[in-house]
C-alpha positions as CSV (number, residue, x, y, z in Angstrom):
1,M,23.1,-24.2,-91.1
2,K,25.2,-22.2,-88.6
3,E,22.4,-19.5,-88.4
4,Q,19.9,-22.2,-87.3
5,E,22.3,-23.5,-84.6
6,N,22.7,-20.0,-83.2
7,K,18.9,-19.4,-83.0
8,D,18.5,-22.6,-80.8
9,V,21.2,-21.5,-78.3
10,N,19.9,-20.2,-75.1
11,P,21.6,-16.8,-74.4
12,H,21.4,-17.4,-70.7
13,R,23.0,-20.8,-70.7
14,G,25.7,-21.2,-68.1
15,E,24.3,-18.4,-65.9
16,T,23.3,-18.9,-62.4
17,L,19.7,-18.2,-61.3
18,S,21.0,-15.4,-59.1
19,S,22.8,-13.7,-62.0
20,F,19.8,-14.1,-64.3
21,L,17.5,-12.6,-61.6
22,E,19.9,-9.7,-61.0
23,E,20.1,-9.0,-64.7
24,K,16.3,-8.9,-64.9
25,G,16.1,-6.7,-61.7
26,S,14.1,-9.1,-59.7
27,Y,16.7,-10.8,-57.5
28,E,15.8,-8.9,-54.3
29,K,12.0,-9.5,-54.7
30,V,12.5,-13.2,-55.4
31,S,15.0,-13.6,-52.6
32,L,12.8,-11.9,-50.0
33,A,9.8,-14.0,-51.1
34,A,11.8,-17.3,-50.9
35,I,13.1,-16.5,-47.4
36,K,9.7,-15.5,-46.1
37,N,8.1,-18.5,-47.6
38,V,10.6,-20.9,-45.8
39,L,10.3,-19.0,-42.6
40,A,6.5,-19.0,-42.6
41,W,6.5,-22.7,-43.4
42,A,9.0,-23.5,-40.6
43,I,6.9,-21.6,-38.0
44,Q,3.7,-23.3,-39.1
45,E,5.3,-26.8,-39.1
46,E,6.6,-26.2,-35.5
47,M,3.2,-24.9,-34.4
48,Q,1.6,-28.1,-35.7
49,K,4.3,-30.3,-34.0
50,Q,3.5,-28.5,-30.7
51,K,-0.3,-28.5,-31.4
52,L,-0.5,-24.8,-31.1
53,T,-3.5,-23.1,-32.7
54,K,-3.1,-19.6,-34.2
55,M,-5.0,-18.1,-31.4
56,A,-2.8,-19.8,-28.7
57,M,0.3,-18.8,-30.6
58,A,-0.8,-15.2,-30.8
59,E,-1.6,-15.1,-27.1
60,K,1.8,-16.6,-26.2
61,M,3.5,-14.0,-28.4
62,K,1.4,-11.3,-26.8
63,T,0.2,-10.1,-30.1
64,S,-3.0,-10.2,-32.2
65,R,-4.2,-12.9,-34.5
66,P,-4.0,-10.6,-37.5
67,Q,-0.3,-9.9,-36.7
68,L,0.4,-13.6,-36.5
69,D,-1.4,-14.1,-39.8
70,R,0.9,-11.5,-41.4
71,L,3.9,-13.5,-40.0
72,L,2.5,-16.7,-41.5
73,D,1.7,-15.1,-44.9
74,P,4.5,-16.2,-47.2
75,E,3.9,-13.1,-49.4
76,N,4.1,-10.6,-46.7
77,T,7.8,-9.7,-46.5
78,G,7.2,-6.6,-44.2
79,V,7.3,-8.5,-40.9
80,T,9.8,-7.2,-38.3
81,L,12.7,-9.1,-36.8
82,H,11.1,-8.5,-33.4
83,T,8.0,-10.4,-34.5
84,I,10.0,-13.2,-35.9
85,Y,12.1,-13.4,-32.7
86,K,9.0,-13.5,-30.5
87,A,7.6,-16.4,-32.6
88,A,10.8,-18.4,-32.4
89,E,11.0,-17.7,-28.6
90,V,7.5,-19.0,-28.1
91,L,8.3,-22.2,-30.0
92,G,11.5,-22.7,-28.0
93,K,13.6,-22.0,-31.1
94,K,16.3,-19.4,-32.0
95,I,16.7,-17.3,-35.1
96,K,20.0,-17.5,-36.8
97,L,20.8,-14.8,-39.4
98,E,24.0,-14.8,-41.5
99,L,25.4,-12.0,-43.5
100,V,27.3,-13.6,-46.5
């Protein structure tokens, strides 16, 4: 009976998601994707509130539409801080980074 009970126990029970992802070697990838997803969503939401099209946003940022598309692509984590800063500035927002 005890053998059956042990088989039903989740070996990861009690772990945090962070520690589980670290153990599996995917913490960095998942974290970057989550941060970029939230950032892209926030920029798109603010663009909608301000009724800014992608073309108008790119013009105000003094960049190309494809560059803006890369910024708004939740899966593209290779966007520079400079591009993020320019987008925030155009939207009248600030970027706040925190090292914890």
